[in-house]
N, CA and C atoms as a LAMMPS dump frame, in Angstrom:
ITEM: TIMESTEP
0
ITEM: NUMBER OF ATOMS
270
ITEM: BOX BOUNDS ff ff ff
-5.0000000000000000e+02 5.0000000000000000e+02
-5.0000000000000000e+02 5.0000000000000000e+02
-5.0000000000000000e+02 5.0000000000000000e+02
ITEM: ATOMS id mol type element x y z
1 1 1 N 417.523 319.284 317.87
2 1 2 C 418.39 319.61 319.428
3 1 3 C 418.279 317.951 320.231
4 2 1 N 419.711 317.783 320.265
5 2 2 C 419.844 316.412 321.228
6 2 3 C 419.378 316.143 322.395
7 3 1 N 418.732 315.124 322.708
8 3 2 C 418.361 315.107 324.161
9 3 3 C 419.118 315.242 325.487
10 4 1 N 420.022 314.738 324.862
11 4 2 C 421.287 315.031 325.981
12 4 3 C 421.44 316.186 326.338
13 5 1 N 421.467 316.935 325.295
14 5 2 C 422.231 318.76 325.633
15 5 3 C 420.966 319.022 326.198
16 6 1 N 419.788 318.9 326.868
17 6 2 C 419.185 319.778 327.419
18 6 3 C 419.425 319.828 328.899
19 7 1 N 419.097 321.254 329.054
20 7 2 C 418.905 321.243 330.408
21 7 3 C 417.616 321.326 331.056
22 8 1 N 417.178 320.775 332.289
23 8 2 C 415.889 321.092 332.94
24 8 3 C 416.129 321.466 334.392
25 9 1 N 415.087 321.96 334.998
26 9 2 C 415.362 322.687 336.017
27 9 3 C 414.111 321.745 336.737
28 10 1 N 413.994 321.55 338.355
29 10 2 C 413.172 320.909 338.564
30 10 3 C 412.788 321.292 340.191
31 11 1 N 411.586 321.6 340.998
32 11 2 C 411.91 321.834 342.23
33 11 3 C 411.663 320.391 342.762
34 12 1 N 411.929 320.397 344.232
35 12 2 C 412.358 319.151 345.153
36 12 3 C 410.375 318.726 344.557
37 13 1 N 410.076 318.979 345.126
38 13 2 C 408.091 318.381 345.126
39 13 3 C 407.847 317.487 343.729
40 14 1 N 408.11 318.536 342.59
41 14 2 C 407.966 317.73 341.187
42 14 3 C 409.113 316.876 340.966
43 15 1 N 410.209 316.872 341.435
44 15 2 C 411.246 315.562 341.535
45 15 3 C 410.542 314.431 341.886
46 16 1 N 410.284 314.893 343.026
47 16 2 C 409.57 313.446 343.813
48 16 3 C 408.599 312.761 343.41
49 17 1 N 407.515 314.06 342.675
50 17 2 C 406.608 313.444 342.22
51 17 3 C 406.729 312.357 340.524
52 18 1 N 407.386 313.12 339.898
53 18 2 C 408.191 312.457 338.568
54 18 3 C 408.532 311.1 338.976
55 19 1 N 409.45 310.977 340.546
56 19 2 C 410.016 309.792 340.672
57 19 3 C 409.095 308.904 340.936
58 20 1 N 408.429 309.329 341.478
59 20 2 C 407.089 308.214 342.352
60 20 3 C 406.247 307.667 340.668
61 21 1 N 406.418 308.224 340.167
62 21 2 C 405.834 308.021 338.666
63 21 3 C 406.161 307.546 337.352
64 22 1 N 407.861 307.201 338.135
65 22 2 C 408.892 306.206 337.589
66 22 3 C 409.443 307.175 335.941
67 23 1 N 408.69 308.314 336.045
68 23 2 C 409.574 308.832 334.661
69 23 3 C 410.997 309.882 335.518
70 24 1 N 412.048 309.632 334.352
71 24 2 C 413.179 310.102 334.47
72 24 3 C 413.307 310.8 333.542
73 25 1 N 414.446 311.639 334.177
74 25 2 C 415.237 312.906 333.323
75 25 3 C 415.516 312.737 331.959
76 26 1 N 415.62 311.498 331.644
77 26 2 C 415.792 310.941 330.087
78 26 3 C 414.964 310.834 329.459
79 27 1 N 413.885 310.574 330.39
80 27 2 C 412.115 310.753 329.43
81 27 3 C 411.531 311.746 329.126
82 28 1 N 412.298 312.917 329.915
83 28 2 C 411.555 314.359 329.907
84 28 3 C 411.708 314.783 328.662
85 29 1 N 413.715 314.781 328.658
86 29 2 C 414.016 315.511 327.522
87 29 3 C 413.95 314.692 326.415
88 30 1 N 414.376 313.179 326.227
89 30 2 C 413.367 312.98 325.017
90 30 3 C 412.19 313.539 324.343
91 31 1 N 411.263 313.621 325.429
92 31 2 C 410.074 314.119 325.052
93 31 3 C 409.676 315.36 325.016
94 32 1 N 411.095 316.311 325.386
95 32 2 C 411.067 318.072 324.946
96 32 3 C 411.982 318.165 323.352
97 33 1 N 412.555 316.818 323.102
98 33 2 C 413.486 316.907 322.167
99 33 3 C 412.53 316.868 321.125
100 34 1 N 412.111 315.75 321.235
101 34 2 C 410.984 315.314 320.045
102 34 3 C 409.974 316.801 319.481
103 35 1 N 409.457 317.494 320.785
104 35 2 C 408.942 318.139 320.234
105 35 3 C 409.214 319.366 319.397
106 36 1 N 410.598 319.531 319.825
107 36 2 C 411.383 321.066 319.523
108 36 3 C 411.562 320.229 318.142
109 37 1 N 411.56 319.513 317.583
110 37 2 C 412.036 319.23 316.386
111 37 3 C 411.145 318.925 315.91
112 38 1 N 409.599 318.534 315.915
113 38 2 C 408.783 317.683 315.414
114 38 3 C 407.801 319.273 314.941
115 39 1 N 407.831 320.469 316.189
116 39 2 C 406.866 321.155 316.643
117 39 3 C 405.415 320.783 317.066
118 40 1 N 404.706 319.591 317.781
119 40 2 C 403.806 318.826 317.884
120 40 3 C 403.745 319.1 319.896
121 41 1 N 403.182 320.345 320.2
122 41 2 C 403.021 320.43 321.652
123 41 3 C 401.847 321.659 321.771
124 42 1 N 401.273 321.49 322.822
125 42 2 C 400.029 322.359 322.74
126 42 3 C 401.266 324.059 323.644
127 43 1 N 400.034 324.807 323.48
128 43 2 C 400.937 326.151 324.372
129 43 3 C 399.756 326.903 325.144
130 44 1 N 400.261 327.172 326.493
131 44 2 C 399.03 327.922 327.525
132 44 3 C 399.786 329.297 326.956
133 45 1 N 398.989 330.385 326.613
134 45 2 C 400.221 331.808 326.338
135 45 3 C 400.296 332.555 327.458
136 46 1 N 398.919 331.845 327.947
137 46 2 C 398.905 333.211 329.595
138 46 3 C 399.816 332.433 330.944
139 47 1 N 399.668 331.324 330.309
140 47 2 C 401.299 330.434 331.233
141 47 3 C 402.653 330.746 331.53
142 48 1 N 402.581 330.651 329.526
143 48 2 C 404.046 330.673 329.12
144 48 3 C 404.016 329.422 329.389
145 49 1 N 403.383 328.259 328.785
146 49 2 C 403.882 326.819 329.284
147 49 3 C 403.703 325.939 327.993
148 50 1 N 404.108 324.652 328.009
149 50 2 C 403.562 324.337 326.826
150 50 3 C 403.547 322.367 326.973
151 51 1 N 402.796 321.923 326.586
152 51 2 C 402.322 320.457 327.074
153 51 3 C 403.192 319.738 325.614
154 52 1 N 403.649 319.03 326.07
155 52 2 C 404.691 317.809 325.295
156 52 3 C 404.532 316.141 325.224
157 53 1 N 404.147 315.301 324.804
158 53 2 C 403.605 314.138 324.47
159 53 3 C 404.934 313.089 323.63
160 54 1 N 405.187 312.065 323.676
161 54 2 C 405.901 311.48 323.148
162 54 3 C 406.348 309.703 323.486
163 55 1 N 405.749 309.27 322.53
164 55 2 C 405.299 307.402 322.841
165 55 3 C 407.296 307.205 323.192
166 56 1 N 407.492 306.781 323.998
167 56 2 C 408.857 305.938 324.137
168 56 3 C 409.03 304.709 324.129
169 57 1 N 409.981 303.952 324.505
170 57 2 C 410.42 302.741 324.548
171 57 3 C 408.95 301.573 325.19
172 58 1 N 409.291 302.037 327.064
173 58 2 C 408.116 301.268 327.415
174 58 3 C 406.941 302.008 328.011
175 59 1 N 406.477 303.373 327.521
176 59 2 C 405.13 303.999 327.389
177 59 3 C 404.866 305.353 327.013
178 60 1 N 404.016 306.114 327.277
179 60 2 C 404.243 307.313 326.458
180 60 3 C 404.324 308.47 327.485
181 61 1 N 404.711 309.672 327.266
182 61 2 C 405.205 310.428 328.307
183 61 3 C 404.701 311.948 328.073
184 62 1 N 403.988 312.755 329.081
185 62 2 C 403.413 313.973 328.902
186 62 3 C 404.516 314.739 329.864
187 63 1 N 405.085 315.938 329.603
188 63 2 C 405.919 316.767 330.186
189 63 3 C 404.66 318.643 330.113
190 64 1 N 404.601 318.973 331.276
191 64 2 C 404.535 320.411 331.209
192 64 3 C 405.267 320.798 331.549
193 65 1 N 406.314 321.926 330.406
194 65 2 C 407.154 322.87 330.536
195 65 3 C 407.11 324.346 330.042
196 66 1 N 408.271 325.095 330.71
197 66 2 C 408.767 326.334 330.036
198 66 3 C 409.613 326.748 329.705
199 67 1 N 410.096 327.472 328.883
200 67 2 C 411.718 327.835 328.669
201 67 3 C 412.265 328.94 329.856
202 68 1 N 413.364 328.473 330.325
203 68 2 C 414.1 329.349 331.457
204 68 3 C 415.614 328.944 330.94
205 69 1 N 416.161 330.487 330.873
206 69 2 C 417.342 330.516 330.888
207 69 3 C 417.917 329.922 329.297
208 70 1 N 418.384 328.551 329.853
209 70 2 C 419.541 328.25 329.29
210 70 3 C 418.818 326.752 328.814
211 71 1 N 417.418 326.667 329.622
212 71 2 C 416.878 325.391 329.249
213 71 3 C 415.875 325.475 329.853
214 72 1 N 415.025 324.341 330.714
215 72 2 C 413.354 324.046 330.696
216 72 3 C 413.086 323.732 332.294
217 73 1 N 412.158 324.597 332.341
218 73 2 C 411.291 324.502 333.976
219 73 3 C 410.797 323.216 333.64
220 74 1 N 410.428 321.905 334.561
221 74 2 C 409.504 321.312 334.154
222 74 3 C 408.557 321.49 335.545
223 75 1 N 407.224 321.538 334.972
224 75 2 C 406.315 321.763 335.862
225 75 3 C 405.379 320.559 336.637
226 76 1 N 405.282 319.693 335.587
227 76 2 C 404.869 318.336 335.753
228 76 3 C 405.188 317.077 334.747
229 77 1 N 404.489 316.471 334.591
230 77 2 C 405.156 314.992 334.171
231 77 3 C 403.798 313.878 334.769
232 78 1 N 403.346 313.337 333.54
233 78 2 C 402.546 312.177 333.648
234 78 3 C 402.938 311.196 332.393
235 79 1 N 402.562 309.552 332.865
236 79 2 C 402.464 308.512 331.541
237 79 3 C 401.896 307.935 331.567
238 80 1 N 401.258 306.907 331.005
239 80 2 C 400.963 306.134 330.338
240 80 3 C 401.324 304.474 329.902
241 81 1 N 400.968 303.741 330.307
242 81 2 C 401.544 302.53 329.212
243 81 3 C 400.15 301.323 329.234
244 82 1 N 399.829 301.155 327.847
245 82 2 C 398.775 300.356 327.451
246 82 3 C 399.118 299.795 325.906
247 83 1 N 399.447 298.555 325.716
248 83 2 C 399.715 297.441 324.827
249 83 3 C 398.27 297.299 324.387
250 84 1 N 398.289 297.607 322.695
251 84 2 C 396.714 296.637 322.224
252 84 3 C 397.479 296.146 321.746
253 85 1 N 396.301 294.617 321.878
254 85 2 C 396.88 293.68 320.843
255 85 3 C 395.683 293.694 319.629
256 86 1 N 395.99 293.646 318.469
257 86 2 C 394.535 293.027 317.192
258 86 3 C 393.829 291.791 317.518
259 87 1 N 392.834 291.607 317.362
260 87 2 C 392.485 290.213 317.579
261 87 3 C 391.445 290.066 316.536
262 88 1 N 391.335 289.011 315.781
263 88 2 C 390.77 288.318 314.8
264 88 3 C 389.702 287.838 315.453
265 89 1 N 388.875 288.235 315.101
266 89 2 C 387.58 287.421 315.914
267 89 3 C 386.759 287.084 314.473
268 90 1 N 386.645 285.549 314.482
269 90 2 C 384.837 285.302 312.894
270 90 3 C 384.069 284.07 313.498
């Protein structure tokens, strides 16, 4: 599924939290798209929620979501930026 076709729903407080964390709708859609294509995601059966992650250009993004109607309800998201560099010591 093309990430641009994904429909997401968020409550105002979730939208504010994601904005504060620098996570764009585009980032969320890319994470969900990759999870659908790869099948790599965690599932909480009792909550009918998924947790997926994807390494994007700038950072790694995690999104917790549930299927809803023709799209996905976003519950939360977080990210981290880490750049490890190899250092050869003699």
